[in-house]
VMD Tcl script that draws the C-alpha trace (Angstrom):
set ca {
  {48.77 49.26 -15.35}
  {47.27 48.10 -18.57}
  {43.51 48.54 -18.68}
  {41.53 46.98 -21.52}
  {37.82 47.41 -22.18}
  {36.28 44.98 -24.65}
  {33.82 47.28 -26.41}
  {32.17 44.28 -28.10}
  {31.24 42.89 -24.68}
  {30.45 46.10 -22.75}
  {26.73 46.62 -22.16}
  {27.01 50.07 -20.57}
  {25.97 49.04 -17.06}
  {28.21 51.79 -15.65}
  {29.44 49.85 -12.64}
  {33.06 50.71 -13.51}
  {32.35 54.45 -13.59}
  {30.46 54.21 -10.30}
  {33.24 52.22 -8.64}
  {36.27 54.10 -9.98}
  {35.06 57.49 -11.27}
  {38.64 58.77 -11.50}
  {39.47 56.09 -14.08}
  {36.31 55.27 -16.03}
  {33.51 57.24 -17.60}
  {30.83 56.49 -20.16}
  {30.79 57.73 -23.74}
  {27.83 59.37 -25.47}
  {26.34 55.93 -26.15}
  {26.69 54.86 -22.51}
  {29.62 52.48 -22.98}
  {32.66 52.39 -20.74}
  {35.73 54.37 -21.68}
  {38.88 55.47 -19.89}
  {39.42 58.99 -18.72}
  {42.56 60.70 -20.08}
  {45.61 59.58 -18.09}
  {43.82 56.54 -16.65}
  {46.52 54.18 -17.95}
  {48.78 55.68 -15.27}
  {46.23 55.16 -12.52}
  {47.22 53.36 -9.35}
  {43.72 53.65 -7.93}
  {42.98 50.91 -5.41}
  {39.47 50.85 -6.91}
  {40.69 49.90 -10.38}
  {40.61 46.13 -9.89}
  {37.35 46.39 -7.96}
  {35.82 48.22 -10.92}
  {36.93 45.40 -13.23}
  {35.36 42.84 -10.86}
  {32.15 44.90 -10.71}
  {31.61 44.67 -14.46}
  {28.65 42.30 -14.91}
  {29.94 41.03 -18.27}
  {33.69 40.99 -17.47}
  {34.47 43.47 -20.25}
  {37.36 45.04 -18.30}
  {40.77 43.49 -17.74}
  {43.58 44.96 -15.67}
  {47.17 43.75 -15.79}
  {50.53 44.94 -14.53}
  {52.82 46.40 -17.15}
  {56.35 45.09 -17.34}
  {59.19 47.45 -17.97}
}
mol new
graphics top color blue
foreach p $ca { graphics top sphere $p radius 0.5 }
foreach p [lrange $ca 0 end-1] q [lrange $ca 1 end] { graphics top cylinder $p $q radius 0.2 }
display resetview
């Protein structure tokens, strides 16, 4: 999976970290960031976390290869 967080759009609502705590966390300023190894996540909550973002700052896509 490819997970992108648009840091210019993120408002730090934390919905991603609440929905998929094994993938997302918040940095010291409260903005969304990926946990180490999250790019390899197959969590069923990953897409739900992206949908939960109130400003659509997270995008998830399948990697080809």
